[in-house]
C-alpha positions in Angstrom: -12.1 54.3 -42.5 -9.0 56.5 -42.6 -8.9 56.4 -46.4 -12.4 57.6 -46.8 -12.0 60.3 -44.2 -9.0 61.7 -46.0 -10.8 61.4 -49.4 -13.9 63.2 -48.2 -11.9 66.0 -46.5 -9.8 66.6 -49.7 -12.9 66.7 -51.9 -14.7 69.0 -49.4 -11.6 71.3 -49.2 -11.4 71.5 -53.0 -15.1 72.3 -53.3 -15.4 74.8 -50.4 -12.0 75.9 -49.1 -11.9 77.6 -45.7 -12.2 81.4 -45.7 -9.4 83.5 -44.5 -9.7 84.3 -40.8 -12.3 81.6 -40.1 -13.3 81.1 -36.4 -11.6 77.8 -36.1 -8.2 79.1 -37.0 -8.7 82.3 -35.1 -9.4 80.2 -32.0 -6.3 78.1 -32.4 -4.2 81.3 -32.9 -5.7 82.8 -29.8 -5.0 79.6 -27.8 -1.3 79.6 -28.9 -1.2 83.3 -27.8 -2.8 82.5 -24.5 -0.3 79.7 -23.8 2.7 81.9 -24.5 1.4 84.8 -22.4 0.4 82.8 -19.4 2.9 79.9 -19.2 6.1 81.3 -20.7 8.5 82.4 -18.0 11.6 82.3 -20.1 12.8 79.0 -18.7 13.1 75.8 -20.8 11.0 73.6 -18.5 8.2 76.1 -18.5 8.6 76.3 -22.2 7.7 72.6 -22.5 4.7 73.3 -20.3 3.6 76.1 -22.6 4.2 74.0 -25.7 2.3 71.0 -24.2 -0.7 73.3 -23.4 -0.6 74.8 -26.9 -0.1 71.6 -28.9 -1.0 68.5 -26.9 -4.1 69.8 -25.2 -6.0 70.5 -28.5 -4.9 67.1 -29.8 -6.1 65.5 -26.5 -9.5 67.3 -26.8 -9.8 66.0 -30.4 -9.1 62.5 -29.2 -11.6 62.6 -26.3 -14.3 64.0 -28.6 -13.5 61.2 -31.1 -13.9 58.5 -28.4 -17.1 60.0 -27.1 -18.6 60.1 -30.6 -17.4 56.6 -31.3 -19.5 55.4 -28.3 -22.6 57.0 -29.8 -22.1 56.2 -33.5 -19.3 55.2 -35.9 -20.7 57.6 -38.4 -20.5 60.5 -36.0 -16.8 59.6 -35.3 -16.2 59.4 -39.0 -17.8 62.9 -39.5 -15.6 64.3 -36.7 -12.4 62.9 -38.5 -13.5 64.5 -41.8 -14.2 67.8 -40.0 -10.8 67.8 -38.3 -9.0 66.9 -41.6 -10.9 69.6 -43.4 -9.4 72.4 -41.2 -5.9 70.9 -41.0 -5.3 69.3 -44.4 -5.6 70.6 -48.0 -4.0 72.4 -50.9 -6.4 75.3 -51.1 -4.8 76.9 -48.0 -1.8 77.9 -50.1 -2.3 76.8 -53.8 -4.0 80.0 -55.0 -0.7 81.9 -54.7 1.1 79.2 -56.6 -1.6 79.2 -59.4 -1.7 83.0 -59.7 2.1 83.3 -59.8 2.3 80.6 -62.5 -0.4 82.3 -64.5 1.4 85.7 -64.3 4.7 84.1 -65.4 2.9 82.4 -68.3 1.6 85.8 -69.4 5.1 87.4 -69.1 3.9 89.6 -66.2 6.9 89.3 -63.9 6.0 92.4 -61.9 2.7 90.8 -60.8 4.5 87.5 -60.1 7.0 89.4 -57.8 4.1 91.2 -56.1 2.3 88.0 -55.4 5.4 86.3 -54.1 6.0 89.2 -51.8 2.4 88.9 -50.5 2.7 85.2 -50.1 5.9 85.1 -48.2 6.1 88.7 -46.8 9.5 89.3 -48.5 11.1 91.9 -50.8 10.9 90.3 -54.2 11.3 93.5 -56.2 14.7 92.7 -57.6 14.3 89.0 -58.3 15.0 87.8 -61.9 12.5 85.4 -63.5 14.4 82.2 -62.7 14.7 83.2 -59.0 11.0 83.8 -58.8 10.4 80.3 -60.1 12.9 78.8 -57.8 11.4 80.3 -54.7 7.9 79.4 -55.7 9.0 75.8 -56.2 10.7 75.7 -52.8 7.9 77.3 -50.9 5.3 75.2 -52.7 6.8 71.8 -52.0 7.3 72.7 -48.3 3.7 74.0 -48.1 2.4 70.8 -49.7 4.4 68.8 -47.2 3.1 70.7 -44.2 -0.5 71.0 -45.3 -0.9 67.6 -46.9 1.7 64.9 -46.6 2.8 65.5 -43.0 -0.8 65.8 -41.8 -1.7 62.7 -43.8 1.2 60.7 -42.2 0.4 61.6 -38.6 -3.3 61.2 -39.0 -2.9 57.8 -40.6 -0.5 56.4 -38.0 -2.4 57.6 -35.0 -5.8 56.7 -36.5 -4.5 53.1 -37.0 -3.7 53.0 -33.3 -7.3 54.0 -32.5 -6.5 57.7 -31.7 -8.7 59.2 -34.4 -7.8 62.5 -35.9 -5.6 63.6 -33.0 -2.4 63.2 -35.1 -3.6 65.8 -37.6 -4.1 68.4 -34.9 -0.8 67.5 -33.2 1.2 67.9 -36.4 -0.4 71.2 -37.6 -0.4 72.8 -34.2 3.3 71.8 -33.6 4.2 73.4 -37.0 2.1 76.5 -36.3 3.3 77.4 -32.9 7.0 77.0 -33.9 6.4 79.5 -36.7 3.9 81.8 -34.9 5.9 82.3 -31.7 9.1 83.2 -33.7 7.1 85.6 -35.9 5.4 87.3 -32.9 8.7 87.8 -31.2 9.5 90.5 -33.7 6.8 92.7 -32.2 7.6 94.2 -28.7 5.5 92.6 -26.0 3.9 90.1 -28.3 6.5 87.3 -28.7 7.6 84.2 -26.9 10.8 84.0 -25.0 13.9 82.5 -26.7 13.5 79.5 -24.5 10.0 78.8 -25.6 11.0 79.4 -29.3 13.8 76.9 -28.9 11.4 74.3 -27.3 8.9 74.8 -30.1 11.6 74.5 -32.8 13.1 71.4 -31.3 9.7 69.8 -30.9 8.7 70.6 -34.4 12.0 69.2 -35.7 11.3 65.9 -33.9 7.7 65.6 -35.0 8.5 66.4 -38.6 11.5 64.1 -38.8 9.8 61.0 -40.2 7.1 62.8 -42.2 9.7 64.9 -44.1 11.6 61.8 -45.1 8.4 60.0 -46.1 7.5 62.9 -48.3 11.0 62.9 -49.9 10.7 59.2 -50.5 7.4 59.7 -52.1 8.8 62.3 -54.4 11.7 60.0 -55.3 9.3 57.1 -56.1 7.0 59.2 -58.4 9.9 61.3 -59.9 13.4 60.4 -61.0 14.2 57.9 -58.2 18.0 57.6 -58.6 18.6 61.3 -59.0 16.3 62.1 -56.1 18.0 59.7 -53.7 21.5 60.9 -54.9 20.5 64.5 -54.3 19.0 63.6 -50.9 22.2 61.9 -49.8 24.6 64.6 -51.0 22.9 68.0 -51.0 20.6 68.0 -48.0 23.1 69.8 -45.8 23.3 72.7 -48.2 19.9 73.9 -47.2 20.8 73.8 -43.5 23.9 75.9 -43.8 23.8 78.9 -41.4 20.1 78.3 -40.7 18.6 79.8 -37.6 16.5 76.7 -36.9 18.9 73.8 -37.8 16.8 70.8 -36.8 13.7 72.0 -38.7 15.9 73.1 -41.7 17.5 69.7 -42.0 14.0 68.2 -42.4 13.2 70.9 -45.0 16.5 70.2 -46.7 15.7 66.6 -47.2 12.4 67.5 -49.0 14.1 70.2 -51.2 17.1 68.1 -52.1 14.8 65.2 -53.1 12.6 67.6 -55.1 15.7 68.9 -56.9 16.7 65.5 -58.0 13.2 64.2 -58.7 12.5 66.9 -61.4 16.1 67.9 -62.2 15.9 71.5 -61.1 18.5 73.7 -59.4 17.3 74.7 -55.9 19.0 76.5 -53.0 21.3 79.5 -53.3 20.7 83.0 -51.9 17.4 82.7 -50.0 15.0 85.5 -49.6 15.3 87.6 -46.4 12.0 87.7 -44.6 10.6 91.1 -43.9 8.4 91.9 -40.9 5.0 92.8 -42.2 3.0 95.7 -40.7 0.0 93.4 -40.3 -0.1 89.7 -40.7 -3.3 88.1 -42.0 -3.3 84.5 -41.0 -5.1 82.1 -43.2 -5.8 79.0 -41.2 -2.5 77.4 -40.2 -1.1 79.8 -42.7 1.5 79.6 -45.4 1.5 83.4 -45.4 3.7 84.3 -42.5 7.5 84.4 -42.5 8.7 80.9 -42.0 11.2 80.0 -39.3 13.1 78.2 -42.1 14.0 81.2 -44.2 17.5 80.3 -45.2 20.7 82.3 -45.1 23.1 82.1 -48.0 23.4 78.5 -49.2 24.9 76.7 -52.2 22.7 75.5 -55.0 22.0 71.9 -56.0 22.9 70.6 -59.5 20.2 70.6 -62.1 18.6 72.7 -64.8 18.0 76.4 -64.1 14.4 76.9 -62.8 11.9 77.5 -65.6 8.2 78.0 -65.7 7.8 74.5 -67.1 9.2 73.2 -63.8 6.1 74.6 -62.0 4.0 72.2 -64.0 6.5 69.4 -63.2 6.1 70.2 -59.5 2.3 70.1 -59.7 2.6 66.6 -61.4 5.1 65.5 -58.8 2.9 66.5 -55.9 -0.3 65.0 -57.3 1.4 61.7 -58.2 2.6 61.6 -54.6 -0.9 62.2 -53.3 -2.1 59.3 -55.5 0.7 57.1 -54.2 0.0 57.7 -50.5 -3.7 57.5 -51.0 -3.3 54.1 -52.7 -1.1 52.9 -49.8 -3.7 54.2 -47.3 -6.5 52.4 -49.2 -4.6 49.1 -49.2 -4.0 49.5 -45.4 -7.6 50.3 -44.8 -8.7 47.3 -46.9 -6.3 45.0 -45.1 -7.7 46.2 -41.8 -11.3 45.7 -42.9 -10.6 42.2 -44.2 -8.5 41.3 -41.2 
């Protein structure tokens, strides 16, 4: 049933994407804020308590609802899985920025492309040349695709196979969200989490994303240039982690970016954008629109061709081929389970 739940959720998300500031995501954001305000004392062990409340409790509630619905009807439990995946998984939570920037570059409107990139990532992109706009769009897009699609898909599939329903999707997305949200809110006086809680959230996110990041990189290698992707993964991952503020998380991101670089033969890395603190952050779901905790300091570039607009189409193809690959594998596992 996992395959059909993911398929239905993706179709529903493409047909009717969640609106910005919907009540589900506002509720999760409020829950993360409550956990940091009431359970964060600045000590690491209390940080783990706050993280557990913010991340594990919603996942546990999701699991309990799944089990209760399963006792009533399999169809109700299936509908619950689709609903949870609908709010945690999907391209439309970030893809409109990618599409608009690509269209602007196709039209030669670099000013609009810079403005859209600045809105998407809350950065100063006013001085970026065309190739750097493309490079940053590629990097942010593949990481967003991993966090909104492949990582969610991986955790959902594994825990669902163990009878835990859609709890894995909530665990993954909430873990990523609080690690980013608490760091971001710390830039506002009286709003942020303590350094101890930020460190706990970052370490937990690095552990939770360790296997999914490598699965995503492997998928990119399989559907792209396999030998080049693996070679880049082996030799250039560390370049993305140099001088990073969140090393464990950035190593995971580096694996994905290095594999992407080799898979489509594009040069990535280099001088990263410096995140700016926005006056007002509008969160879209588990957003891709806040400053990331993984904004990199100065790093070296990987080998490959200079980023061009044509690479954006290559990235779209790479991501969709990966989706087909993992959906095919999930379909085979679902079929084997039904036949077994």
